[in-house]
N, C-alpha and C positions, 0 to 999 in steps of 0.2 A: 489468558490475555494477561495471567499479572509480571509474564516475565518479558513482555516488550515494552520497548523506553515509553516512555509516555506519547512524544512524537509520533512514533507511529503507529499506535494504541487510532492518536485523534484520528491522524488519518484516513484509518481501517473503518472509522466508527461516522466522518462525514462519505464518504465512497460507500457506504452501506445503508445510509437513510439519503446518499441521490440517489442512490437506486431500488432501493425502495420503496418512498413515496413520491417520485417522479414515475410515470406513465412511461417515459423515453428514456430515461432509464432502464429502464424494468426490461422493455422491449431489448434496448444495448444488449446489455446482461445475456438475454436468451439469445440474442442474433451471434453472438461471438459465442455465445457456446454452441449452437449451432454450426457457423464456418468457421471458427478459427483455426489456424491448422498450428495450434499453440502444442506441446502435449498437456492429453489431457491429466497428469499431474498437478504441474503449474499449475493450470483452471480450480481442479477443487484443493488445492493448498487456500486459495487465494480466496473462493467462500469459502471455504473454514476460518479460516481468518475473519471474514466480515460477518462471521455467523449470518447466513442466508439457510435459506431451507435447501436445503442440498437432495432432497428425492424430485422436486419439481427442474431440477438444473441438469439432475442424471438423466430422467428422462428427456428432456431437449438435446443433453450432448446427445447418447446413445439417439435421438430419431437423427440429428446431424451425423454421425457418422455412419449412419444407416444410407443418406443420402451423400455424401460424398464420397462414403465408399463403393456405392452403383456409378455413381457418376465416371470417377477411378476405372471401374471395371470394363464399363459402355465403352472409354473412350479405348482400352487400350483393346477391349473385342472390334472396332471399326479398324483402331490404326490396323492392327495385323492383320486385319481381310482385306487390306488392302494398298500398304507397304511391305508383310510376312515375308511374301516372292525375289520383293526386290533384296530386304536384308539378308535371309537365304543364301537366295544368288550372288551375293558379294561378298558377305563373310561368309561363304561354307566353299566357295571354291577353294579351287586344289592352290591356283595363281596368288591367290588373299590369304594361304594360309603360309605359302611361303614369305610374302613382304615380311605378314605379320614373325613367321619365326628367325627371318634372318634381317628386320629390325634388335628382336632380343638378342642375336647375336652381336648384333657392332654395339649395341649400345654395355652388355655381357662382358666385349672387346676393350671396350673405350677406359670405362672404368675400371675395369685391369691395367691398362695400361698408366691413365692419368695416376691412379697410387705412388704410381714410380714418379712418376713429375709431380711437380708444386705448381704448376698451370693447370687450366681447365683444357678442354682438349676442345682442339680445333671440329669447326664443322668443315672440312674436309676430309681430314682422318674423320669421321665418324660417316661419311657417306662412305669414304674407302672402306673402313672396316665392313658395311652394311653391302657394297659391290663387292665384293673377296665372300663374301657367306652366299650372297646370291649365284655363285657362278658354280657352291659346291656343289 
């Protein structure tokens, strides 16, 4: 901690004091570790700089990730069960694949022709390329 500027050390000490000596601060810290979308590295670096006890934070962090990942997995399973067939039909049909390929050809063709000119491609030009690709 001797390498950090005095101002930062003072801020870290004040934050640690607030979190350790107030019940609401400790609860807020635990809640942050349970539901935080922040990457774990940043959370643990901050906790380490404040010289907090890492074992209880690690336990709460693991519990939070277990709960959040379970929630994500459950939501994805429900969504797949109720809407999976719609997505498979929409994106797996022959027409869907043909339209996607036509757009890719149109973008590729438009990019190739726009390199030759200094202006950006016109929307009508892009649509003309897409229509010609669909006619293939």
